[in-house]
N, C-alpha and C positions, 0 to 999 in steps of 0.2 A: 721760091716763087715770091715775090713783092707785090702787094696790094694794098689801097688805101681801106681804112672801114668806113662803111657809109655812115657808122654814127657819130665815132668822135674823131675821124682823117687820120686818125695814127695810122703807122704804117705798121704790116700785118704779114708774116710767113705761112709757112705751111707746116702745120702741126703733124698730122698722119694722112693717109690715103686709105681709100677704103672703096668698096665695088658696091656700088647702086644699081638695083634694076638687074642686079646679077650680071651686069655685062661693063657695065663704064666704072673705070676704074679714076677715080676723081682726088684734087687737091681739097683739105676740110684749112679753113683761115681763120690763125687766132691770134684775136688783137689782146695785145698785153695791159693796153691802156682802159677800157672799159669793160672788159671780157667777152664780147661778143665773139661767136664761132661760126663761121660759113662754108657751107661750099666755094668752090670757083664759083666765076660765071655760069650759072645754070640751065645748059645749052639741051638739057633734057628733058625740057619741062612738058613739051606735046608729048611725048610719048607717055610721061609720068601719069598727066590727065586725062590719057583716051577716056576713064571714068573718073568724072569730077569728085568722088568718095571713092577712096580705096576699096575693093571687097575684100583686103583684110582687116580692114576698120571697124574690127568684130565690138567695140567699144564703145560704140557711136549712140548708142539708145541709154546705156546705162550713165555715160558720160553725161550726156544733154538732161537727164534727171537729177544729175547731182549739180550740175550747174545751175537749174531754174530754183534751186531751194536755195542754194547762197544765193544767189542774185534776187530773189525776189524781198531775202533778210537785208539786204544792202538797200535797195530799194527803197525797200518801205522804211526803216529806220535812219537811214543816211543824207536818201534824197526825197524826190515829189512823188509818194505814192501813186497821183493822180496825173502825173506826167506822161508825154509821150515817147518813146524808144524807137529806136532803129535797130534791129542786127544784121550789120554786115558778113558779107561772107556766110550767109544764114543757112547754107546747104540746102536741103530738101525743105526746109521750113519748121523742122520741131522744135526748136526754140522757142519762136516766133508763138508757137501754137499751144506750147505746156504755158507761157508768160498770160496769153490770151486767157486762158484759163483758168489759171491761179484769180486773175482781175485786172493785170497789167495791160498799159493801149501798147503795144507793140505790135513793130511793121519789120519787113523783109528787105534785105535785098542781096544780090547775090551774081556776079558779069556770067558766072559759070557754071551755075548749077541749077536744074528746075526747082521750081517750086512746089513741090507738092501736097503740104501739110498744111499752109496757111493763105489758099488762095486767096485774093479778096484781099490781102491787107498786104499790099507790098507799098514798097515804100510811095511811089507814085500814086497811090491810090487815096494818099492824104497830103495835107499840110507841113511845111515849116514852119518854124524851126523844131528840132529834136531837144527833149530834155539831156538826153545823153544817145551816143552811142553801145554799143555791144560788139566784141569779137573776140569770138571764144577759138579758141585753137585755129586760130590763123595768121599771127606774126610768125610763126615759124616757117608758113608760106610765103613770107615777105621779103625781097632781098634788101628792100630799102625802106625800113618801118621808120624812120623818120619821116620821110617826102609821103610816104603812106599813111600813115596818121594825119599828120597834118592835113592833108588832101579831103579825107573823111571827114577831118571836122569841121572843116569847113564849108564842106557840100551838105552836110548836115547841120549847118548854122550851129554849132552845140562848142563846149569845151571839156567836154567831159567822155573819155572812153572807158570800158569799163572789159577788163580781156583777160583772157588765161594763158598760159604760155607755162612747160614746166621749166624750171629752175637749176642749173647746177652750179655746185661751190668750186673754188679755184683751180688746176686744170683739168681742161676737158678730160670727159671719161674717155674710154677707148671704146672704139666702135663694138666690140664684144659683150662690154658690158654695161651699155645703155639702150635699150629699146627705143628710148625716143628720136634715136635716127632715121627709124623708121629706113633702113637701107632698101628692103625690097620695095619700096614704093617710089621712092625717087622725090617723094613732094616736100619732104622737111627739109630746109635748106637755111635754116639761121637760130638760133641756139642761143638763150642770155643767162646772163646773172644779174643777182643783185643790183650790184653796181654799172652792168649796161642798163637797166631802167631808169636807175639815177640819172644817168647821162641823156637819157631819152626825156625823159621829164625836163632838165636842165635845159636841152636844143629846144623845147617846145613852150618853156616858160609856165609847167605846168608842175603840182606839185605828186608826187605819189605817195602810194598806199598798196600795201601789197602784204599777202599771207607769207611770205617769203615761200612757197610752194609753187600754186601755178594758179593763183588770183590774185589780179593787182586792178588798177584805179589808175589814172593820170586826169587831173581835173584842175579848176582854179578856183574850185571850192574848198572852204574849212571845214574839214572832215576830221572828226575823231578817229585816229589810227589805229586806239586798242580795242576798235569794235572788229578788227579784221584778225585777230588774234584768237579770239573767240569761236571765228569760223572752223576753225582744225580741231574745236571740239565737239564731234559728232551726237555727243548728249544735250550740248547745248544749244546744236543747229538745230536738234528735231523740234525743242522747244519753241525756238523761237519761229520756227517755222509753222510750227501750228497756231500760233498766235497770228501770223501774217494771213492764213489763209482761214482765220475765223472773222476776222477784220476786212478782206478783198472779199468784192463781190465779182463772183468769175462771169468770164463773157462768154462762156462757152454754149448757149442759150439765145443768149441779143444777137450773136454773132449768128446761129444759124436765122433769126428772122432776119438779120440783114441780108443774106446772102441770098436769100430768096428772091428776092427782085436783081439782083448782080448775077446771075447767070442766066 
């Protein structure tokens, strides 16, 4: 099976087959040029998203807590701690609420999920532009990442996206050896390498910063890339985060007062 890669336009071929949702046996297509691995055209997505958040996603809370700490340090030390930020594909609104509790001016958007935890702070309740958008655990759900990122940046009137996705190196892992395929849910359809993100950056005329694991930035700003390496050191991250929360003013109580007149 031959298909064009949506990131670099290279021809790609079927690398392996696997069964998703316990019934659909599908092709996974690998691009030798940019390293992108994808499922075949995902005809099963309506079935996969019968629930916007997969029932088996037991790491939802711990993942958001971990992301909020890294993100707080990145925004405080490398970007504008007083800026306005938008979490796209924000799910239940947990990250937006966590970031506002720390003291950052965060807002939420998601076309497919109900905002349960940050009501009143939807994107339509504020004005543009945003200093950056965040997109955590999202790009693995997107079949055309170039177009998605370009459109999201344009709509938010920004040129920075901070995001997460797990990377693999070299040849794609076998279906039985990498949990990130999430075969039981059918929701993860795109998988990236470091060089895939470099191609994305080139296509979008942006610079890439990455911890080479699961935390990445595409931006037109000049940012010290060495900072990302220390985010992998949990001890240093704890110290940095402690400094951030000491020097930020939480919006928990001010949001409470603001929402009294909202609902």
